[in-house]
C-alpha positions as CSV (number, residue, x, y, z in Angstrom):
1,M,-4.8,-1.7,116.9
2,T,-8.9,-2.5,116.8
3,Q,-9.7,-5.7,115.4
4,P,-11.3,-5.0,111.6
5,S,-14.7,-5.9,111.2
6,A,-16.4,-8.3,108.7
7,V,-16.4,-7.1,105.3
8,S,-18.7,-7.1,102.4
9,A,-17.9,-8.1,98.8
10,G,-20.6,-7.9,96.7
11,N,-23.1,-10.5,98.3
12,T,-20.6,-12.3,100.1
13,T,-19.9,-11.5,104.1
14,A,-16.8,-12.5,105.9
15,A,-14.1,-11.9,108.3
16,P,-11.0,-10.4,106.8
17,R,-8.3,-12.8,106.5
18,Q,-5.1,-13.1,108.6
19,G,-1.7,-13.1,108.4
20,R,-1.3,-17.1,107.4
21,Q,-4.0,-17.0,105.2
22,L,-2.8,-14.4,103.1
23,L,0.7,-15.9,103.1
24,A,-0.6,-19.2,101.6
25,L,-2.7,-16.9,99.0
26,Q,0.4,-14.9,98.6
27,T,2.7,-18.4,97.6
28,K,-0.5,-19.8,95.7
29,I,-0.2,-16.6,93.4
30,L,3.7,-16.4,93.0
31,A,3.2,-20.7,91.9
32,S,0.9,-19.8,89.2
33,P,2.0,-19.7,85.5
34,L,-0.5,-17.1,84.4
35,L,1.7,-14.5,85.8
36,F,4.3,-15.0,83.4
37,A,2.0,-16.0,80.6
38,S,3.0,-14.6,77.0
39,D,-0.3,-13.0,77.3
40,T,0.3,-10.1,79.8
41,H,-3.0,-9.0,79.7
42,Q,-4.4,-12.4,81.2
43,A,-1.6,-11.9,83.8
44,W,-3.1,-8.3,84.9
45,R,-6.4,-9.9,85.3
46,F,-5.2,-12.8,86.7
47,L,-3.5,-10.5,89.7
48,T,-6.5,-8.2,90.1
49,E,-9.1,-11.0,90.6
50,Q,-6.6,-12.8,93.0
51,I,-6.4,-9.9,95.3
52,S,-10.0,-9.1,95.3
53,H,-10.5,-12.8,96.3
54,A,-7.9,-12.7,99.0
55,L,-9.1,-9.2,100.6
56,Y,-12.7,-9.7,99.7
57,A,-12.6,-6.4,97.9
58,D,-15.2,-4.9,95.6
59,R,-12.6,-3.2,93.1
60,V,-9.1,-4.1,92.4
61,S,-7.4,-2.1,89.6
62,V,-3.5,-1.9,88.5
63,W,-2.3,1.5,87.1
64,L,0.9,1.9,85.0
65,F,2.9,5.2,84.1
66,S,2.4,5.9,80.3
67,A,4.0,9.2,80.9
68,A,5.4,11.1,83.5
69,D,2.7,13.0,84.7
70,A,-0.3,10.1,83.5
71,L,-1.3,6.9,85.0
72,Q,-3.0,4.4,82.4
73,C,-5.7,1.8,83.9
74,I,-4.3,-1.6,82.9
75,D,-6.9,-3.4,84.5
76,L,-10.2,-2.9,86.6
77,F,-11.9,-6.4,88.3
78,E,-15.1,-5.6,89.5
79,Y,-16.0,-8.2,91.6
80,Q,-20.0,-7.7,91.8
81,H,-20.1,-8.1,88.2
82,K,-17.2,-10.1,87.6
83,S,-15.8,-7.9,84.8
84,H,-12.5,-6.4,83.8
85,L,-12.3,-2.8,82.2
86,N,-9.2,-0.8,81.4
87,G,-7.9,2.4,79.5
88,F,-8.7,5.0,82.3
89,C,-6.2,7.8,82.4
90,L,-5.3,10.2,85.5
91,Q,-3.4,13.2,84.9
92,R,-1.2,14.7,87.5
93,S,-2.5,18.2,87.0
94,S,-6.1,16.9,87.8
95,Y,-5.0,15.1,91.0
96,P,-1.5,16.6,92.1
97,K,-1.5,15.7,95.8
98,Y,-2.5,12.0,95.1
99,F,0.7,11.8,92.4
100,Q,2.9,13.6,95.1
101,A,1.8,11.0,97.7
102,L,2.9,8.2,95.6
103,S,6.2,9.7,95.1
104,Q,6.7,10.0,98.9
105,D,4.8,7.0,100.3
106,V,5.0,3.2,99.6
107,L,1.5,3.0,100.7
108,I,-1.7,4.8,100.9
109,A,-4.6,3.3,103.6
110,A,-7.4,5.6,103.4
111,S,-10.3,4.5,105.3
112,D,-12.1,7.5,104.8
113,A,-11.3,8.3,101.3
114,A,-13.2,11.4,101.2
115,S,-11.2,13.0,103.9
116,H,-8.0,11.4,103.6
117,P,-5.2,14.2,102.2
118,A,-3.8,12.2,99.6
119,T,-7.3,11.1,98.0
120,A,-9.9,13.8,99.2
121,E,-9.4,15.2,95.7
122,F,-11.1,12.2,93.9
123,N,-14.2,13.1,96.2
124,D,-16.4,15.2,93.6
125,G,-15.9,13.4,90.4
126,Y,-15.0,9.9,91.5
127,L,-15.8,8.5,94.7
128,Q,-19.3,9.9,95.1
129,S,-20.3,8.6,91.5
130,A,-18.8,5.1,92.2
131,G,-20.2,5.1,95.9
132,I,-16.5,4.3,97.1
133,H,-15.6,4.7,100.9
134,S,-12.3,3.2,101.4
135,M,-9.2,2.9,99.5
136,L,-5.6,1.1,100.0
137,D,-2.9,2.1,97.3
138,A,0.4,0.4,97.2
139,V,3.2,1.9,95.0
140,I,4.6,-0.3,92.2
141,Q,8.6,0.0,91.7
142,S,10.9,-0.9,89.2
143,E,14.6,-0.7,88.5
144,Q,13.8,2.8,87.2
145,G,11.8,4.1,90.3
146,L,7.9,4.3,90.5
147,C,6.2,2.8,87.5
148,G,2.6,2.4,89.1
149,V,0.2,1.6,91.7
150,I,-2.2,-1.2,92.6
151,C,-5.4,0.5,93.9
152,I,-7.8,-1.5,96.0
153,E,-11.2,0.1,96.8
154,Q,-14.4,-0.7,98.8
155,V,-17.9,0.4,97.7
156,T,-20.4,-0.8,100.2
157,A,-19.2,0.5,103.7
158,P,-16.1,2.0,105.3
159,R,-13.1,-0.3,106.1
160,Q,-10.3,-0.1,108.0
161,W,-7.2,-1.9,106.5
162,S,-5.3,-4.4,109.0
163,V,-1.5,-4.4,109.0
164,D,-1.8,-8.2,107.6
165,E,-3.7,-6.6,104.7
166,Q,-1.5,-3.8,103.9
167,H,1.6,-6.2,104.2
168,F,0.0,-8.5,101.4
169,V,-1.1,-5.6,99.0
170,T,3.0,-4.2,99.4
171,A,3.7,-7.7,98.3
172,M,1.3,-8.0,95.8
173,A,3.0,-4.4,94.6
174,S,6.4,-6.1,94.5
175,V,4.8,-9.2,92.3
176,A,3.1,-6.5,89.9
177,S,6.8,-4.9,89.7
178,T,7.8,-8.5,88.3
179,V,5.0,-9.1,85.9
180,H,5.8,-5.6,84.8
181,T,9.2,-6.1,84.1
182,F,8.6,-9.4,82.4
183,S,6.0,-7.8,80.3
184,Q,8.6,-5.4,79.1
185,H,11.3,-7.9,78.2
186,L,8.4,-9.8,76.4
187,A,7.9,-6.6,74.4
188,L,11.3,-6.1,73.7
189,Q,11.9,-9.7,72.8
190,R,8.8,-9.0,70.1
191,D,10.1,-5.7,69.0
192,Y,13.7,-7.5,68.2
193,Q,11.6,-10.3,66.6
194,V,10.1,-8.4,64.3
195,L,13.5,-6.2,63.9
196,L,15.3,-9.6,62.9
197,E,12.5,-10.4,60.5
198,R,12.4,-7.1,59.0
199,Q,16.3,-7.2,58.6
200,E,16.0,-10.8,57.0
201,M,13.0,-9.7,54.6
202,A,15.2,-6.6,53.5
203,S,18.8,-8.9,53.4
204,R,16.7,-11.3,51.3
205,H,15.2,-8.4,49.0
206,A,18.3,-6.6,48.8
207,R,20.4,-9.8,48.8
208,I,22.6,-8.3,51.6
209,G,24.6,-10.5,53.9
210,F,26.8,-9.9,56.9
211,W,30.2,-11.3,57.6
212,E,33.1,-11.3,60.1
213,A,36.4,-12.1,59.6
214,N,39.4,-12.9,62.1
215,M,42.2,-10.7,60.8
216,N,45.1,-12.8,62.8
217,S,43.6,-16.4,61.4
218,D,41.8,-18.0,58.3
219,E,38.4,-17.8,60.4
220,L,35.4,-16.1,58.3
221,W,31.9,-16.1,59.6
222,W,29.1,-15.6,57.2
223,S,25.3,-15.0,57.3
224,P,22.9,-17.3,55.4
225,M,22.7,-14.6,52.8
226,V,26.3,-14.4,52.0
227,Y,26.3,-18.3,51.3
228,D,23.3,-17.5,48.6
229,I,25.3,-14.5,47.1
230,F,28.6,-17.0,46.9
231,G,26.5,-19.6,45.2
232,V,27.7,-22.5,48.0
233,S,25.7,-24.4,50.6
234,P,25.8,-23.9,54.2
235,A,25.6,-27.7,54.8
236,N,28.7,-28.4,52.6
237,F,31.0,-25.5,52.7
238,S,32.9,-23.9,55.2
239,P,33.6,-20.2,54.8
240,S,37.6,-19.0,55.6
241,R,39.5,-16.1,54.6
242,T,41.6,-18.4,52.3
243,S,38.5,-19.6,50.1
244,F,37.1,-16.2,49.8
245,Y,40.4,-14.9,48.2
246,Q,40.0,-18.0,46.0
247,Q,36.8,-16.9,44.6
248,L,37.9,-13.3,44.2
249,H,38.4,-12.3,40.4
250,P,41.9,-12.7,40.0
251,E,42.1,-9.0,38.5
252,D,40.2,-7.6,41.4
253,R,42.6,-9.1,44.3
254,S,44.8,-6.7,44.8
255,L,41.9,-4.0,45.0
256,V,40.2,-5.8,47.8
257,R,43.6,-6.2,49.6
258,Q,44.1,-2.6,49.2
259,S,40.9,-1.7,51.0
260,E,41.5,-3.9,53.7
261,A,45.0,-2.0,54.4
262,L,43.1,1.2,54.1
263,A,40.5,0.0,56.6
264,E,43.4,-1.5,59.2
265,A,45.0,2.4,58.9
266,G,41.6,3.7,60.2
267,G,39.5,4.1,57.0
268,E,36.6,2.1,55.9
269,H,36.9,-0.8,53.7
270,N,34.4,-0.4,50.8
271,V,35.0,-2.0,47.5
272,M,33.1,-3.3,44.7
273,H,34.6,-6.2,43.1
274,R,34.0,-9.5,41.1
275,I,33.5,-13.0,42.4
276,I,33.8,-16.3,40.5
277,L,30.7,-18.8,41.4
278,P,31.5,-22.4,41.5
279,D,29.7,-22.8,38.2
280,G,32.3,-20.3,36.4
281,S,29.8,-17.3,36.3
282,I,31.0,-13.9,37.4
283,R,28.7,-11.8,40.2
284,W,29.4,-8.5,41.2
285,V,29.3,-7.6,44.9
286,H,30.0,-4.3,47.1
287,E,31.7,-4.8,50.4
288,V,31.7,-2.2,53.3
289,A,33.2,-2.8,56.7
290,K,35.1,-1.4,59.6
291,W,38.3,-2.9,61.3
292,T,37.8,-3.5,64.9
293,S,40.5,-4.0,67.2
294,P,40.0,-4.2,70.8
295,A,42.4,-2.9,73.2
296,T,41.8,-5.9,75.6
297,S,42.6,-8.3,72.7
298,T,45.3,-9.0,70.2
299,T,42.6,-10.2,67.8
300,A,41.9,-7.8,65.3
301,R,38.5,-8.2,63.2
302,L,36.9,-7.0,59.8
303,I,33.1,-6.4,60.3
304,G,30.8,-6.0,57.4
305,S,28.3,-6.4,55.2
306,V,28.2,-7.6,51.2
307,Q,25.9,-7.0,48.8
308,D,24.9,-8.6,45.6
309,V,25.3,-5.8,43.0
310,T,25.2,-7.8,39.7
311,A,22.2,-6.5,38.1
312,Q,23.0,-2.9,39.3
313,Q,26.4,-3.5,37.5
314,Q,24.8,-4.9,34.4
315,L,22.4,-1.8,33.9
316,R,25.6,0.6,34.7
317,C,27.3,-0.8,31.9
318,E,24.1,-1.1,29.8
319,L,23.4,2.6,30.7
320,Q,27.6,3.4,30.0
321,Q,27.2,1.9,26.3
322,F,24.1,4.1,25.6
323,F,26.3,7.0,26.7
324,T,29.2,6.2,24.9
325,L,27.7,5.3,21.6
326,S,25.0,8.0,21.6
327,R,25.5,10.0,18.5
328,D,23.6,13.0,20.4
329,V,25.2,14.9,23.0
330,L,24.9,13.5,26.4
331,C,26.5,15.5,29.7
332,I,25.9,15.5,33.3
333,A,26.5,18.9,34.9
334,N,26.6,20.4,38.7
335,D,25.2,23.4,40.3
336,Q,28.3,25.1,40.0
337,N,28.1,25.1,35.8
338,Y,30.5,22.6,35.7
339,F,30.5,19.4,33.4
340,E,30.9,16.2,35.5
341,R,30.5,13.7,32.5
342,V,30.5,14.2,28.7
343,N,30.3,11.2,26.1
344,A,32.2,10.8,23.1
345,A,30.0,12.5,20.8
346,F,30.1,16.0,22.6
347,C,33.8,15.7,22.3
348,R,33.5,14.9,18.7
349,I,30.9,17.5,18.0
350,S,32.9,20.1,19.6
351,G,36.5,19.3,19.0
352,Y,37.4,19.4,22.7
353,S,39.0,16.7,24.9
354,E,37.0,15.5,27.7
355,A,39.0,16.6,29.9
356,E,39.2,20.3,28.5
357,L,35.3,20.1,28.9
358,L,35.3,19.3,32.3
359,S,38.4,21.6,33.2
360,R,36.1,25.1,32.6
361,P,32.3,26.6,33.6
362,F,30.2,25.5,30.5
363,T,29.3,29.0,30.5
364,D,32.6,29.7,28.8
365,F,31.7,28.0,25.8
366,I,28.3,29.5,25.1
367,H,27.7,32.6,22.6
368,P,27.9,35.8,24.0
369,A,24.5,36.6,22.9
370,D,22.7,33.5,24.1
371,L,24.3,33.5,27.8
372,L,21.3,35.4,29.3
373,P,18.8,33.2,27.9
374,T,20.7,30.0,28.6
375,E,21.4,31.3,32.4
376,D,17.3,31.9,32.3
377,V,16.8,28.3,31.3
378,V,19.3,27.1,33.9
379,T,17.3,28.9,36.4
380,E,14.4,27.2,35.7
381,I,15.7,24.0,35.8
382,S,17.1,24.5,39.5
383,Q,13.6,25.0,40.1
384,G,12.4,21.6,39.2
385,K,11.2,22.4,35.6
386,A,12.3,20.4,32.5
387,A,13.5,22.2,29.7
388,S,12.9,21.0,26.0
389,G,13.8,22.3,22.8
390,F,15.7,25.1,24.3
391,I,18.3,26.3,21.4
392,N,21.8,28.1,22.0
393,R,25.3,28.1,20.0
394,Y,28.4,26.4,21.7
395,R,31.8,27.3,20.5
396,H,33.7,24.6,18.5
397,K,37.6,24.4,19.2
398,D,38.3,25.9,16.0
399,G,36.2,28.9,17.0
400,H,33.1,28.7,15.1
401,Y,30.0,27.8,16.7
402,L,27.4,24.9,16.6
403,T,24.0,25.2,17.1
404,L,22.5,22.8,19.5
405,Q,19.0,22.1,21.0
406,W,18.9,20.8,24.2
407,S,16.6,18.9,26.8
408,S,17.4,19.0,30.2
409,I,15.9,17.6,33.7
410,R,17.5,18.5,37.1
411,D,17.4,15.4,40.3
412,P,16.8,17.0,43.3
413,A,18.5,14.5,45.2
414,T,21.9,14.7,43.4
415,C,21.3,18.3,42.5
416,K,22.7,17.5,39.0
417,V,21.4,18.2,35.6
418,Y,21.1,15.3,33.2
419,A,21.3,16.8,29.5
420,S,21.1,15.6,26.1
421,A,21.5,17.8,22.7
422,Q,20.9,17.8,19.0
423,D,23.4,19.3,16.6
424,I,21.2,21.4,14.5
425,T,23.7,23.5,12.8
426,E,23.5,21.8,9.1
427,R,19.7,21.6,9.7
428,Q,19.2,25.4,10.3
429,Q,21.7,26.1,7.4
430,L,19.6,24.0,5.0
431,E,16.3,25.6,6.5
432,Q,17.9,29.0,5.9
433,L,18.9,27.9,2.2
434,K,15.4,26.5,1.9
435,R,13.9,30.0,2.8
436,E,15.9,31.9,0.4
437,F,15.4,29.8,-2.3
438,V,11.6,29.6,-1.8
439,S,12.0,33.8,-0.9
440,T,13.8,34.1,-4.6
441,V,11.6,31.8,-6.6
442,S,8.4,33.2,-5.3
443,H,9.7,36.9,-6.0
444,E,10.8,35.7,-9.7
445,L,7.4,34.0,-10.3
446,R,5.2,37.1,-9.4
447,T,6.3,39.6,-12.1
448,P,5.6,37.1,-14.9
449,L,2.2,35.6,-13.1
450,T,1.4,39.5,-13.0
451,S,1.6,39.9,-16.5
452,I,0.1,36.8,-17.8
453,N,-2.8,37.7,-15.3
454,A,-3.2,41.2,-17.1
455,A,-2.8,39.4,-20.6
456,L,-5.8,36.7,-19.4
457,A,-8.0,39.5,-18.1
458,L,-7.1,41.5,-21.2
459,V,-8.3,38.9,-23.7
460,S,-11.4,37.6,-21.7
461,S,-12.9,41.2,-21.6
462,G,-12.9,41.0,-25.6
463,V,-10.9,43.8,-26.4
464,L,-9.4,41.6,-29.0
465,G,-12.8,40.5,-30.1
466,E,-15.0,38.0,-29.4
467,L,-13.9,34.6,-28.5
468,P,-15.3,31.0,-29.1
469,T,-16.9,29.5,-26.2
470,Q,-14.3,27.1,-26.0
471,V,-11.7,29.7,-25.9
472,Q,-13.4,31.2,-22.9
473,Q,-13.6,28.0,-21.1
474,M,-10.0,27.5,-21.6
475,L,-9.2,31.2,-20.7
476,L,-11.3,31.1,-17.5
477,L,-9.1,27.6,-16.5
478,A,-5.9,29.6,-17.5
479,T,-7.0,32.6,-15.1
480,N,-8.4,30.7,-11.9
481,N,-4.8,28.4,-12.3
482,C,-3.0,32.0,-12.0
483,Q,-5.0,33.2,-9.5
484,R,-4.1,30.1,-7.2
485,L,-0.8,30.2,-8.2
486,S,-0.3,33.8,-7.1
487,S,-2.2,32.9,-3.7
488,L,0.4,30.1,-2.9
489,I,3.2,32.9,-3.8
490,N,1.5,35.2,-1.4
491,D,1.0,32.7,1.1
492,L,4.9,31.3,1.0
493,L,6.1,34.8,0.9
494,D,3.9,35.4,4.1
495,I,5.3,32.4,5.8
496,E,8.9,33.1,5.2
497,K,8.4,36.7,6.2
498,L,7.0,35.5,9.9
499,S,9.8,32.7,10.1
500,A,12.3,35.7,9.6
501,G,10.4,38.1,11.8
502,M,10.2,40.5,8.9
503,M,6.4,40.8,8.6
504,Q,5.0,44.3,10.0
505,F,1.9,44.2,12.0
506,V,-0.2,47.3,12.8
507,V,-2.0,46.3,16.0
508,Q,-4.5,48.8,17.6
509,P,-8.0,48.0,19.6
510,E,-10.5,47.0,17.0
511,L,-14.3,46.1,17.3
512,V,-14.2,42.5,16.5
513,L,-17.9,41.8,15.8
514,A,-17.8,44.5,12.8
515,L,-14.5,42.7,11.4
516,V,-16.0,39.2,11.7
517,E,-19.1,40.5,9.7
518,Q,-17.0,42.0,7.0
519,C,-15.1,38.6,6.6
520,V,-18.7,36.6,6.3
521,A,-19.6,39.2,3.7
522,D,-16.4,39.2,2.1
523,N,-16.9,35.0,1.7
524,H,-20.2,35.1,0.9
525,H,-20.1,34.6,-2.5
526,Y,-17.4,31.5,-2.1
527,G,-20.0,29.5,0.1
528,H,-23.0,30.5,-2.8
529,Q,-20.8,29.1,-5.3
530,R,-20.7,26.0,-3.2
531,A,-24.3,26.1,-1.9
532,V,-23.1,26.8,1.5
533,T,-24.6,29.0,3.6
534,L,-22.7,31.2,6.3
535,Q,-24.5,32.2,9.6
536,L,-22.9,34.4,12.3
537,S,-24.3,34.4,15.8
538,A,-22.9,36.7,18.7
539,E,-23.7,36.5,22.4
540,A,-25.4,40.0,23.5
541,G,-23.0,42.8,23.5
542,A,-20.7,41.5,21.6
543,E,-20.8,44.9,19.6
544,L,-18.7,46.2,22.3
545,W,-15.9,43.7,22.4
546,Q,-12.4,44.7,21.5
547,I,-9.4,43.3,21.0
548,Q,-5.7,44.2,20.1
549,I,-4.8,42.8,16.7
550,D,-3.8,43.9,12.8
551,K,-7.0,43.8,11.3
552,L,-5.8,42.6,7.5
553,R,-4.0,40.0,9.3
554,F,-7.3,39.0,11.0
555,A,-9.2,38.9,8.1
556,Q,-6.4,36.7,6.4
557,I,-6.8,34.2,9.5
558,M,-10.8,34.5,9.5
559,A,-10.8,34.1,5.6
560,N,-8.7,30.7,5.7
561,L,-10.8,29.3,8.6
562,I,-14.1,30.2,6.4
563,S,-13.1,29.1,3.0
564,N,-11.7,25.9,4.9
565,A,-15.0,25.4,6.4
566,V,-17.1,25.9,3.0
567,K,-14.8,23.8,1.0
568,F,-15.1,20.6,2.7
569,S,-18.9,21.4,3.7
570,P,-21.3,19.4,1.8
571,P,-24.0,21.2,-0.4
572,Q,-27.3,22.3,1.3
573,S,-25.2,22.5,4.5
574,T,-24.3,25.6,6.8
575,V,-21.2,27.0,8.2
576,H,-21.9,28.4,11.5
577,I,-19.6,31.2,13.0
578,L,-20.0,32.2,16.6
579,L,-18.5,34.7,18.9
580,Q,-18.4,33.9,22.9
581,R,-16.9,35.2,25.7
582,Q,-15.0,32.9,27.7
583,Q,-14.1,34.8,31.1
584,Q,-11.3,37.4,29.6
585,R,-10.8,35.9,26.5
586,L,-12.9,36.3,22.9
587,Q,-13.4,33.0,21.1
588,I,-14.6,32.9,17.3
589,L,-15.5,29.6,16.4
590,V,-16.0,28.1,13.0
591,Q,-18.2,25.1,12.8
592,D,-18.7,23.1,9.4
593,Q,-20.7,19.8,8.8
594,G,-17.9,18.2,6.5
595,P,-16.0,14.8,7.1
596,G,-14.1,15.9,10.0
597,I,-10.7,15.4,10.7
598,P,-9.0,11.8,10.6
599,E,-7.1,11.0,14.0
600,D,-3.8,10.3,12.4
601,F,-4.0,13.6,10.8
602,K,-4.7,15.7,13.6
603,P,-1.0,16.1,15.1
604,L,0.1,17.5,11.7
605,I,-2.8,19.6,10.6
606,F,-0.9,23.1,11.5
607,Q,2.1,22.1,9.6
608,R,3.0,23.4,5.9
609,F,2.0,21.4,3.0
610,S,-0.1,19.2,5.3
611,Q,-3.3,17.5,3.7
612,A,-5.3,14.8,5.0
613,D,-5.9,13.4,1.7
614,S,-3.7,14.8,-1.4
615,S,-6.2,13.3,-4.1
616,D,-9.1,14.8,-2.1
617,A,-7.4,18.1,-1.9
618,R,-6.5,18.5,-5.2
619,Q,-10.3,18.1,-6.1
620,K,-11.1,20.5,-3.3
621,G,-8.2,22.8,-4.1
622,G,-5.6,24.2,-1.6
623,T,-2.2,24.0,-0.9
624,G,-2.1,23.1,2.5
625,L,-0.4,26.5,3.7
626,G,-3.6,28.0,5.1
627,L,-3.6,26.5,8.4
628,A,0.2,26.9,8.8
629,L,0.2,30.3,8.0
630,S,-3.0,31.3,10.4
631,K,-1.2,29.6,13.1
632,Q,1.7,31.8,12.8
633,L,-0.5,35.1,11.9
634,T,-2.6,34.3,15.6
635,E,0.3,33.4,17.4
636,S,1.9,36.9,16.5
637,M,-0.9,38.9,17.7
638,Q,-0.6,37.2,21.1
639,G,-4.0,35.0,20.3
640,T,-4.5,31.0,20.4
641,I,-5.6,28.7,17.7
642,G,-7.2,25.2,18.0
643,F,-9.6,22.6,16.5
644,D,-12.2,19.9,17.8
645,S,-13.3,17.4,15.5
646,V,-15.0,13.9,15.8
647,P,-14.4,12.0,12.2
648,G,-17.8,12.1,10.4
649,Q,-18.9,14.8,12.4
650,G,-17.5,17.6,11.3
651,A,-14.8,20.1,12.5
652,S,-14.8,23.3,14.6
653,F,-11.6,25.7,14.3
654,Y,-11.6,28.6,16.9
655,V,-9.0,31.4,17.6
656,Q,-9.0,33.2,20.9
657,F,-7.3,36.8,22.0
658,P,-7.5,38.7,24.9
659,L,-10.6,41.2,25.6
660,L,-9.8,44.8,26.1
661,P,-11.3,45.8,29.2
């Protein structure tokens, strides 16, 4: 074989080292503690530097497989710059011949890398740009097979690799394999340590401990958390099966032994029980364990975990107390429409026992006329929507029906529906009686009021002769109060008709601007009496806007809103009525310059007989029914009503209706 010539590495020229020299360097490298440092990056940097020094090589790198078809550069040492680089990647798809050579050969010695069959495909994109002439690559093997390669590259001039150099690089590949295996073990140790720390953290957080019992003796092992759960110290307490049974609550000992017998028979030891701590307090724990009895051993062991569930158990007991003591109906139902739990209130209200309510689908108890609406609500709940305020009728055991108002929600994790209900049967009966009473009284009052109004009008007209001024004033007061009482009766009757669904609507397309202009004109005199100006504004094209309404009921709504605005506006102010288009909806806005609406009254403003200040209302007049009636009329014609107000800055009431195309 031709004697290798001197080589140049950076600016140093020297004869290649011979076998004994390389063997001495190999021994020195193997003796270095840096190879097995906890920082594996330091080990790879040390190895590439030592190989470069031993062979006078310009570039030395270590590559490891990051995937089956990819080599990742772990470290590349360049002698000239005394620098280390990493992160490069070679893909099998880009260099198939090189990857094939690695799988077939232990060593690739390419004096002319550009023409060698294994390395020629690097020529275009790598060898020329880096000025590489020669390559010597040694395969790194592990227990799993090919795991990487050591790559030595000569930049300055072509180089013939001696047999001693090839043997040295092969030996370094074995060293690299050891370093790689060691680094994997370090990584596993670090991962295992992290896992232990996480388990310990989870154990402390969830208060879970682990234990192992020798079922053929008294031997019992506890992890540190179990000592804490049982309220004892590892320093002065030695666990045993005897001491464990002594700490069991007397009422739970048979339960635990039954669970252990079940585990011995092939089942699972899964039991919740109480223990008595040294200070006499009671703690709830949950044990889960498996029975193990190896075929090669006569020793049977029960290995498991124990968790402190005192807080959860206390919460469960508290919730059970609420469940038991609640006067409202509480229940849990499954997807098959069966109750799984019902409380005592449900049994008391319905007349059925718990077993009777659980044994049949809850749809069996629902009034036939309410089945379809109930099924619709159940479908919505199954889709994740919460139901609140839904009303249906449940059959009592004696045959009559109860009216229940429900609130329900579904837990997607358990697919169970949790529901509460109030028995509103008596409330509805009282409301019906109230409606009948109001309706009767209103009708009974209307006839005499009509006669009184007629008589007052006749006297006021002067038919019976000229009246003194004081008498005329008294007649005017009586007439005004009769008209106010008539208005109150009319509003009461309208509200009751709406509540009973008996009011008739003549709904048809109407030009809204003309209707609003008429409403403003109708209320002009009322505004003039209070020195308040009514001003109507509309967007361009508003004269063509149409909405689907009953024009008489619409005029009633507008009269209520405009008269309220006038009533609460100071003299010499202006009430603005605006017509606005908001996409496909019409909005009619009535703005006043009054005192505004107090914050605490806003939630009550659309309720019957609601007045922010009853003393002020008596001065200004009004019954507290106008807005409640306006809301019901608006919603009956598929509209919406609302308001905006800042105390001291007036109020703006609006109604919205869909615009016709």
